[in-house]
N, C-alpha and C positions, 0 to 999 in steps of 0.2 A: 687873598684867601688864607695864605699861610698864618697871617697874624691873628686870624680869627679861628683857626681849625679847633684848638682845644676847648673852645667854649661851646661846642656842639656835641661833646662826648659825654656819655653817661658817667664815666669816671670823674670828669670835671665837677658836674653837679652833685654826684654821690659825695665827694669830698667837702664840698661846700656845706651840705647838710649835716655830715658827720662831725664837722668842725664848728657847726653852729654859725657859720659865716653866711648869714641870710638877712642882711639889713633890710631887704624889701619886704619882709614878712610883718604884716600888720597885727597879726594874733586875733583877727577878727575879719568878718565879711567887709569888704569895702563899702562904705555907705552909699555911694551913688549906685552900686550894683544892687545893694540891698533895697534901695527905694524903687528902683525899676522893677525888680522881680516881685516885690510886694504887690504890684499892680497886675501881675500875670495870674489869670485864674485857672488856665488848663495845667493841672498838675500831672499830666500825662505826657507832656512835651519830652521829646527825645533831646537831652541837653548834653553838651560837651564842655568840659573845662580843661583846656590843654595847658601843660606845663603848670599844673596846678599847684605844685609844692604841698604845703599842708592843707590846701583844699578847704579853706573856711567857707567859701561860697557853696561847696557841695554839701558841706555839714549843715549850713543854714537851710538850704533848700530841702534836704532830707528831713530835717525837723519840721519843715513847713508842709511836708506831705507830697513833694515831688517824688514821682516813683521811677523816673527813667533818666537818672543823672549819671554820666560817666565822667570819670576823672582819669586823665592821661598824664604821665610824667616819665621822663627818660631815666630818672633816678629812682632806685628802689627805696631808699631810706624814708622819704615822706609818705610814700604809699603804705609802707609798713606801720608807720607811726599812725597814719589815718585809720587803717584797718583796726589796730589795737583799740584807738580811741572811740570808734564808731562801730561796734560790732554788728549792728543791725543794718549797716549799709551793705548792699549786694556786692560780695567779693568779686564777682564776675565783671563788675562795672569799674573795678580799679585796674586800669591798663598801664602795665609797665611797658612802654612802648614809645619808640620815636614817633613824634607826630606826623612826620611825612610818610609813614607806613601805615597810617590808620585807613581803614576801608569800610567804615560804617557811615550811614548818613544820619544826619541830625536835623532837628527843627530849630535849634538855637545853640549857637557857640558863644561863650562867655570869654571875653578877652580881659585877662587881669595879670599884667606884668610878664606875660609869655612872649609877646611881640618884642619888648624892649630887651629881652634876654638873647634873642637871636641876633647873630652878626647881620649888620645892614645888607651884605650882599645876598642874604638868604630872603630878604623881604618879598621880592617878586614871586618867589617859589612858595612862600607862605600865603599870599594872597590867592594864588591858583589853587593851592591845596584847600584852603578855607571854602573856596566855592565848590570845589569837587565834594566836600564833605557835607554841604548844606543841601537839603531838599529845596526845590525851587521856591517854596514858599517860606523858606526859613530866613534867619538873619543872624548877624553878629551883633552882639552888644558888649560894652564894656568900656575900658579906658585905655587911653594912650598918653604917654608923657608929652607935654607941650613945652619942651625944654631940651637943650642940646646934650646935657649929660656927659658921657665919656665917649672918647673916639676909640680907644683901644682896649676896653673891657665892658662887660655889661654893668649896668644898664646903659644900653644905647637909646639916645633920644631922638627928637626930631620936631617937626612943626606941622601945623594944619595944612600948609601949602604942600609940603612934601607928601603927607598922607593922602590928600585929595588926588594929587598926580598919581600916586601909587595904587590907589584903590578905584579910582573912577572907571578905568577901562572894564572892570569886572562887577563892580558893585554901584548901586545906587545909593547915595549918601543921604539918608533920612535926617541924621543928626550927627554934626561934628562940632561941639561947642564946648566951651569952658565949663567943667564941672562946678556947681556951686556949693556942693556938699562933701567935698573931699575931706580927708582927715587933715588936721591943721599942717602937718609937715609937708603935705602935698597941694595944699590950697593954692589955687592960680597956676598950677603946673600939670593939670590934667584936662584932657579932653574926654568928654563922654561921647561915645560913637553908637550909632545904630545903622547897620549897613545891610542892604538887601541885594541878593544876587541878581544881577541882570539876566534876562532871559536870552537864549541863544537866538 
């Protein structure tokens, strides 16, 4: 736990954004997520993007007419930048908050590089919290890295077998398959997921 502790603080992530040390930032919505959301007709779904950073997914959804999108991040800098760049996005939906303290329920949660930023010892708590945040008819969709990556600092990777063992107690795995439309730098290293909370 000690080796991972500073990676969960707001100061750590704030410093990364202030220094521009954000190599995970694609500068646009991730293509697999865009392609999935382009098929979603209900623009009133309550959607969360946790650990959203510059929140390109939220910007795209807002432009497409989705009216109930929430962005959460532990660092203030990316939220401030997003607010400045997207003045018509509801300010009340920009949550400067630790993911584990959220208490709103959502229809859809979009996973995009948040899971890999968390120390692996927090993954079980992440799964439980995700289920708590979802309505019974909800789902997690998004991307997980299908590669080992780093052991001592984010991004932390993994494999489909690890993820299935982690999520299966709480979620039905509708999809967990190699993404075919990743950006070139991530092609062959991402799994697209669609996870449905199991009923109690």
